[in-house]
N, C-alpha and C positions, 0 to 999 in steps of 0.2 A: 792347741796349742794356741795363743791370740800369733798378734801378727803380728812383729816387731816395731819398732816405727822409723823412722829415715832414720838414714845418718846425718850429726850435726855439726858444723862447724862450731868453731871456735869452742868458752870456758863453758862451765859449767859447775857445776853444785859439788856434786859429790868426784869426789875418787876414783877410782878403775877400785883400789885398794875396797874400796868401804862396799861399791855396788859386790864383789867378788865377799865378802864375808858379809853381806847381807843376804843373799842365795845360800849360802852355808846355812847362815842362819836358819832359813827356812824348813830348809833340808839338808838336813845331816849328812843323809848318802849319793848325795846330786854327786851325777857324773861330770868330768871336766868341759865334755863337749855339750851340758848341759847348762852349765854354768856359761861358757862363751856364746849361744846363744844368745842366751840372754844378757850378759852385758853388754853385749857388739863390740868383743875381744875375739881372738884370734888362739884355740886353746895354748899353744905355747904360751902367750901372753897366760893366761889364768895359770900356770900351771912353773910361771915364772912372781905372778902375787901370792900363787898360795906356798912358796918358799918362800917369799918375802916376810909374810903374815907369821908362818912357823917359826922363821928366825926369828923374830921381832918375840916373838912371845906370846901371840894372838892368841895361834893355832895350834892344834894337835892335829893328827888322824891318828887311825891304826886300820891295818887293812884286812875285812872281812873278808873272805874271797875270795873273790876277782876286785872288791871293791872297795871303795877308804868310807872308813866312817870318821867325822869331825867330830870335834871339838871345841869349842869358843873358849876361851879364857875369861870370864864378863867383870873380870875385878882385873882388868888391865890396864890401865893408862893411854889416854891418847897419845898419839907424838907432841901432836907442835905446841910450842910454850902459852899460846895461847888459852889453849882446852885442860888447864892448870884442877889439873881436879877429874877430869867428868873423861869414863872410863868407857870401854868399848859396849858393857851393857845399856847407858845411858844413848848412846848412841844406837845402838841397838833399836832401842825401847820405843825412842824417833821414828825409825824407819819403818817398826809394825804400828804402827799407830798410825802413817801415813796402805802402810800397805789395802792393810783391816779398812780402812775407810773405802780406800779404790777399789777391793772385794766387792764390797759393799753396793757399793753404788752399781758392781756388775753386776749381781746378784749372784757372787760366788763369798766361800770360803776364803781367809787367807793361809798357809801353811806356818804353823810355828813347831821346828823341830830344834826347839832345845832338846 
């Protein structure tokens, strides 16, 4: 596993909700624990964000044994008025391209858990 970057104070470009959604996009069976590590959040915060995303219609999950399998609703519109017309799929396509570029630079392949 890659070493997590140092904690960052101040503002960032992506929200924690976007980070969690991107992690699920890459691996639809990812564990809350692994999302928390990747996004540098607590497991409780990740659970709350997943609940927010489900309540907003952006995400659903089904139990498969002891695991969750997530499904992203790609056609769901982004919430901010300035993003009128943009969908979750639009956002994730930009993030996936960025992750693929980073993976190529590292000499690895990105995961696409659609």
